[in-house]
GUDREN-383017 format. One record per residue (C-alpha): residue number from 1; residue in one letter; x, y, z. Coordinates in pm, 1 decimal. Example, Ala and Ser with C-alpha at 12.3 -4.5 7.8 and 13.67 -1.06 7.14 Angstrom:
BEGIN
    nr   rest          X          Y          Z
     1      a     1230.0     -450.0      780.0
     2      s     1367.0     -106.0      714.0
This chain:
BEGIN
    nr   rest          X          Y          Z
     1      m        0.0        0.0        0.0
     2      e      136.5      343.1      -91.5
     3      s      238.0      575.3      187.9
     4      v       48.8      902.8      212.8
     5      s      387.9     1071.9      240.5
     6      n      483.5      948.4     -105.9
     7      v      517.7     1247.5     -338.7
     8      a      375.3     1037.5     -622.6
     9      v       51.1      996.9     -429.6
    10      i       23.4     1374.4     -392.0
    11      d       87.8     1415.8     -764.3
    12      k     -189.7     1169.9     -842.3
    13      g     -429.3     1346.7     -605.9
    14      v     -353.3     1679.0     -771.5
    15      a     -411.6     1518.4    -1111.9
    16      i     -757.5     1416.3     -995.0
    17      l     -839.8     1767.9     -873.8
    18      q     -714.9     1919.2    -1199.1
    19      a     -925.7     1677.3    -1402.0
    20      l    -1234.6     1760.1    -1197.6
    21      a    -1177.3     2132.3    -1251.9
    22      a    -1319.5     2078.2    -1602.4
    23      g    -1644.1     1941.5    -1458.7
    24      p    -1801.9     1635.2    -1292.5
    25      l    -1667.7     1294.0    -1395.8
    26      d    -1774.7      938.6    -1327.2
    27      l    -1505.8      689.8    -1235.0
    28      a    -1443.9      572.2    -1591.4
    29      a    -1408.7      929.3    -1718.4
    30      l    -1186.8     1021.7    -1423.2
    31      q     -962.9      725.6    -1497.4
    32      a     -940.8      826.6    -1863.3
    33      a     -868.3     1192.1    -1778.2
    34      t     -588.6     1112.0    -1532.0
    35      g     -443.9      795.6    -1684.4
    36      l     -452.1      632.1    -1341.8
    37      p     -549.9      268.9    -1284.2
    38      r     -918.2      236.5    -1200.3
    39      a     -855.9      118.3     -844.5
    40      t     -605.9      398.7     -777.3
    41      a     -834.7      667.2     -919.2
    42      h    -1124.0      541.4     -705.3
    43      r     -917.3      507.7     -388.6
    44      l     -768.6      857.0     -415.0
    45      a    -1097.0     1022.3     -514.8
    46      v    -1267.4      865.2     -211.0
    47      a     -978.3      975.6       10.9
    48      l    -1010.0     1332.1     -120.3
    49      e    -1384.7     1309.8      -63.1
    50      g    -1311.9     1230.9      301.7
    51      h    -1131.3     1563.8      325.7
    52      q    -1415.7     1742.2      141.5
    53      l    -1182.8     1829.7     -144.3
    54      v    -1399.8     1610.4     -367.5
    55      r    -1775.3     1547.4     -348.2
    56      r    -2041.0     1360.6     -545.5
    57      d    -2321.5     1522.2     -744.4
    58      v    -2678.0     1389.4     -761.7
    59      q    -2569.9     1151.9    -1038.4
    60      g    -2291.2     1008.6     -825.1
    61      r    -2016.1     1170.5    -1030.3
    62      f    -1705.1     1308.0     -866.0
    63      c    -1683.0     1692.3     -841.6
    64      l    -1457.7     1946.1     -676.3
    65      g    -1544.7     1974.9     -308.0
    66      f    -1658.9     2280.2     -118.0
    67      e    -1353.1     2276.7      109.0
    68      l    -1158.2     2410.8     -188.5
    69      i    -1364.6     2731.0     -167.8
    70      r    -1247.2     2790.3      188.0
    71      l     -888.3     2715.1       95.7
    72      g     -909.1     2943.7     -205.4
    73      r    -1038.9     3229.5        6.7
    74      g     -755.1     3176.4      249.9
    75      a     -501.3     3185.7      -32.1
    76      a     -654.8     3505.1     -170.1
    77      e     -652.9     3673.6      170.7
    78      a     -287.3     3582.8      213.0
    79      f     -207.2     3750.4     -117.3
    80      p     -294.7     4120.6      -67.9
    81      l     -172.6     4230.0     -411.9
    82      a     -496.6     4119.2     -575.8
    83      e     -705.3     4318.2     -327.2
    84      l     -483.0     4626.0     -354.7
    85      a     -494.1     4617.1     -732.5
    86      a     -868.9     4559.3     -771.0
    87      p     -983.3     4927.0     -771.5
    88      v     -715.5     5024.5    -1024.7
    89      l     -798.1     4727.2    -1246.2
    90      t    -1169.8     4802.5    -1228.1
    91      e    -1104.7     5159.2    -1341.4
    92      l     -882.5     5034.4    -1624.1
    93      r    -1153.3     4793.1    -1739.1
    94      d    -1421.7     5061.6    -1726.5
    95      n    -1210.5     5323.6    -1906.0
    96      t    -1096.1     5094.5    -2185.5
    97      g    -1401.1     4873.3    -2212.7
    98      e    -1177.2     4567.8    -2243.6
    99      s    -1102.2     4266.6    -2025.8
   100      v     -829.1     4321.5    -1768.7
   101      q     -610.1     4068.1    -1588.7
   102      l     -339.1     4059.8    -1325.0
   103      y      -78.2     3784.2    -1352.3
   104      v      200.7     3670.7    -1123.7
   105      r      489.4     3442.9    -1210.1
   106      e      474.0     3087.1    -1081.3
   107      h      794.8     2899.0    -1162.5
   108      d      807.4     2881.2    -1544.1
   109      a      444.9     2987.5    -1591.8
   110      r      209.4     3272.2    -1506.4
   111      r      -98.9     3256.4    -1287.8
   112      c     -404.2     3479.1    -1337.7
   113      v     -496.1     3615.9     -994.0
   114      v     -749.6     3880.1    -1103.0
   115      s     -971.2     3874.3    -1411.6
   116      m    -1228.8     4140.1    -1495.6
   117      q    -1439.3     4081.8    -1803.8
   118      s    -1527.4     4331.9    -2071.9
   119      r    -1892.5     4426.8    -2100.8
   120      h    -1882.2     4372.2    -2476.6
   121      a    -2077.5     4075.1    -2608.3
   122      l    -1759.3     3961.2    -2783.6
   123      q    -1498.0     3925.0    -2512.0
   124      w    -1186.1     3729.1    -2420.9
   125      i    -1235.1     3540.7    -2092.7
   126      v     -939.8     3440.2    -1875.7
   127      p    -1046.0     3234.6    -1571.4
   128      v     -903.0     3333.2    -1234.0
   129      g     -647.3     3075.5    -1126.8
   130      v     -558.2     2955.9    -1475.2
   131      l     -189.9     2876.7    -1531.4
   132      l      -52.1     2991.4    -1866.8
   133      p      293.6     2969.3    -2027.5
   134      l      551.6     3244.7    -2000.8
   135      a      674.4     3188.7    -2353.3
   136      v      370.3     3340.2    -2523.9
   137      g      152.7     3642.2    -2451.1
   138      s      239.2     3994.5    -2345.9
   139      a      208.6     3923.1    -1971.5
   140      g      448.8     3633.1    -2010.4
   141      k      703.5     3861.6    -2172.7
   142      v      678.5     4108.6    -1885.1
   143      l      707.2     3844.3    -1613.9
   144      a      994.1     3673.2    -1793.1
   145      g     1196.5     3992.3    -1756.2
   146      a     1151.4     4167.0    -2089.3
   147      g     1200.1     4497.9    -1911.7
   148      a     1057.0     4658.4    -1600.4
   149      s      963.6     4980.0    -1780.3
   150      m      859.7     4817.0    -2105.3
   151      v      505.7     4777.9    -2234.3
   152      a      481.5     4440.9    -2407.1
   153      q      222.3     4341.3    -2663.0
   154      s      118.5     4020.4    -2834.0
   155      v      -96.5     3949.5    -3137.2
   156      e     -236.7     3599.9    -3188.1
   157      e       53.9     3439.3    -3003.6
   158      r     -151.9     3211.0    -2781.5
   159      e     -494.8     3216.5    -2946.1
   160      p     -601.2     3317.3    -3298.3
   161      g     -792.0     3645.1    -3311.2
   162      v     -673.6     3765.3    -2968.1
   163      a     -434.9     4049.9    -2883.2
   164      s     -303.5     4182.2    -2553.0
   165      v      -83.7     4447.4    -2398.1
   166      s       82.6     4429.7    -2055.4
   167      a      302.1     4630.4    -1819.1
   168      a      502.0     4540.3    -1508.4
   169      v      407.0     4599.2    -1145.4
   170      l      721.6     4663.1     -939.0
   171      d      804.4     4631.5     -571.6
   172      r     1027.7     4874.1     -378.3
   173      g     1338.0     4705.8     -510.3
   174      r     1220.0     4756.4     -870.0
   175      n     1159.8     4383.7     -907.2
   176      v      876.8     4269.6    -1133.6
   177      v      610.3     4113.1     -910.1
   178      a      309.2     4111.5    -1141.9
   179      a      183.3     4208.7    -1484.7
   180      v     -126.4     4413.3    -1563.7
   181      s     -279.2     4307.8    -1891.6
   182      i     -558.2     4408.6    -2129.1
   183      s     -672.3     4139.4    -2370.4
   184      g     -947.7     4112.4    -2624.3
   185      p    -1050.0     4046.9    -2982.9
   186      l     -809.8     4157.5    -3252.0
   187      e    -1082.4     4355.5    -3423.7
   188      r    -1097.2     4595.7    -3127.2
   189      l     -741.0     4589.8    -2995.3
   190      s     -593.5     4594.7    -3348.7
   191      r     -256.6     4455.6    -3452.3
   192      h      -90.2     4731.1    -3248.3
   193      p     -250.8     4695.7    -2902.9
   194      g       44.8     4874.8    -2745.7
   195      d      -33.6     5188.8    -2945.1
   196      r     -400.8     5165.3    -2852.9
   197      f     -385.6     5085.5    -2481.2
   198      g      -18.5     5075.1    -2380.5
   199      a      -14.9     5411.5    -2203.2
   200      q     -323.9     5329.2    -1994.5
   201      v     -188.9     4989.7    -1895.1
   202      r      146.1     5145.5    -1798.7
   203      v      -26.6     5406.0    -1579.2
   204      a     -236.6     5138.1    -1408.7
   205      a       70.8     4922.8    -1340.7
   206      d      258.0     5223.9    -1198.6
   207      r      -35.3     5307.8     -969.7
   208      i      -39.6     4953.1     -832.5
   209      s      337.3     4968.3     -783.5
   210      q      290.2     5284.1     -575.1
   211      l       28.7     5106.5     -361.2
   212      l      285.9     4841.7     -276.2
   213      g      493.2     5119.6     -121.8
């Protein structure tokens, strides 16, 4: 029997939670999504259910558990940058009419910690919590160290028909700690999103930097 201290067991449990993030799954679908043996997938899903990290819906399918909501709130409260930035990001969204995001670097990727959607019917939606690559997208360029004072843009790098422009949020030591980004359909942001919204994104990022003291 595998030890609960085995890192591989944790990896498998995380794989189950990530698979369930896409929606409820019965055991066969969960096994297919994770590539785990049927018995292992069932045993770990039931163990996670015991900790309320997984639950069952009315059809008996496995779903993400409600304990994750509490843990997520705790993580958000421990990360004050998102709360500090929210008023500035709201104003940026309202002034530009486009979707606004705040990303932080997480190892070799970037995590969306704030996402505010455009009010346009045609909009680009980035879910809060999603992990995206650093290698593509304007926010990735900023967080990868393209330049603390630089406004980076991207056009159809990650998704066809989507453009974005981002600027760095800096701490007191002038280290890049986050990236403010505007993203949306190419038909509105154009093939030169930096010319269209770069100045506004830069001002918003500078204001958040000032809030960090």
